[in-house]
N, C-alpha and C positions, 0 to 999 in steps of 0.2 A: 504493500500500500504506500509506504513512503516514496518508493520509486515512481509510482504513478503521480503523486503530488509534485515531485520534483520535475517530472516530465511535463506536467500540465503548466507549471510555473515557467519552465523554459519556453514552451510553445507560446504562452501568453506574452512573454518578453519579446520573443522573435516577431510576433504579430504587431506588437506595439512599437517596436523600433522604427519602422518606416514612418509611422504617424508622428512620432517624436522628432525624427530627423526632419520631416517636412515642416513642422512647427518651428524648429530651430533654424532651418534654412530660410524661412520667410523673413525672419529678422524683425527687430523692433520698428523699423522704418517702413515696413510694407504698407502700401497705400498712400504714403506721403509723396511719392514721385509725381502725383497729379497736382500738388499744391502750386499756386501761383508763384510763391517765393518758397523754395524748398526748406529754408532754415526757419521759417516762421509759420505758425498755425494761423488760421483765420482769426482765432481769438486773440492771439498776440498782435496781429496786424491791427485789429480793431482797437485794442488797448493802446497801442502806440499812436494811432491816429487820434484817440480821445485824450491823450496826455496822461493816462493812468500810470500809477507807480509800479505795477507789476513786481512788487517785492524789491525794488531797487533801493528802498530806504529802510530795509530791515535793521541795519546797524543803528540807525537812529530810533526807529519805532520801538525796538525791543530793549533799548537802553534808556528809556524815560524821556524821549523827545517825540512828543505826539505830532501826528501829521494833520495838516489843515482839513483834509476831507473828513476824517473821522471826528475831529474836534467839532466841526460844524454839524455833523450828524448827531453828536452827543451834546450839543450846546445847552439844552435844557437840563440834562442830568449833571452837567458840569457847572451849572449856574453862571454861564458866561454873561457878562454885562453887554449892553448894546455896543459899547465901544470895542470890547474884545471881539464880539461877533463881526463887526465891521472890519477890524484890523485883520482877523483871520481870513475873512472873505477876500480881502485885498491880497493877502499872501497867496491864497489859492488861485486867484485870478492871474497873478504874475507867474506863478508856477505853471499853470495850464497854458498861458500864452507863450511861455518859453518851451515847454515840453512838446506841444503839438507839432511845431515845425521841425524840431529835432527828431521826433518820432517818424514824421513823413520822410525826412532825409535818410534816416536809418533804414526804413523800408526800401527806399530807392537804391541805397548802397547794397543792401542784401540782394535785391533784384538784379542789380548789375553784376555782382559776383556770381549769382546763379546763372546768368546768361553767358558769362565767360566760360563757365564749365559746360553749359548746354551746347554752345556753339563750337566747343573744342578750341577756344581762343585763349585759354588760360596759359600763362607762362609764370615762371617763378617771380619775375619782377611785377607782373600784374597782380599776382596773388598777394605779394607783400604789400603793395600799395592799397589794394582793396581791403585787406584785413586790418591794416593800420587805420584806414579811414573809418571803418566800422568800429574799431576799438575806441577811437577818439570820440566818435559820436556817442557811443555807449557811456563813456566817461562823462561827457558833458551832460547827458540826460540824467545820469545818476546824481551828478552835482546839483542839478536843478531840484530834484526831489529831496535830497538830503538837506540842502540849504533851506527849503521850505519848512522842514521839520525843525531845524535849528532856530529859525526865525519864529516859528509858532510857539516854541517852548518859552521864549522870552516874554510872551504875552500872558502866560498862565502862572498862577501861584502854585506853591508846593501841594496844597490840598487838591487843586484841580488836576494836577498831574497824577497824584496818587489815585484819585477817583477815576481818571481816564484809564490808568493801568488796570484797575479793578474791573471796570466796565468792559475792557477789551480782553479780559481773561488772562492777563500776564501775571497777576499776583505781584507781590513785592516782598523781598527779603528785608529791606530796610526802606525808610522814607526817602523820597527823592532828594530832599534837602540834605540828607546825610551822604547820598551818593555823589551829588554834584554840587559845585559852588553855584548856587542859584539865588538870585536876589529878587524873588517875585512875590 
């Protein structure tokens, strides 16, 4: 009987192997070859066009530097004054105004890189230039978003920052005033 079980297990493995191999051969990018810009999903393109943060400001967000979008969404719970609301809205408007054209330019650069590969026109020099341009745009876009967090923090007091972190689900090990030199 043990031999029959072993034989059955071996047959099952042998039958499953081609299926597993086909799944592995398809790869994680299967279906993405039809994208307009291969390196960006439709959701990423929409977010870049809309000036959304896309996680670019996590270093700020998760270290006690609230973002203007979420501060505005939580304005009532944070007890923002009208002046604070106005100032945070102005930060958001500046951030959005700077991020949208950078996002559009980044999409265009990714599309250009994609086309160099698609047309077989890629060379080491073109590759270096294209990836450097993309990296520079990504850095500028990240700076826009991080700067908005930095600026927003200056408008909030320590209690509002602590409440923000609580509402966003980050918790806190110590009060923001203890973590940072903040004069709010």
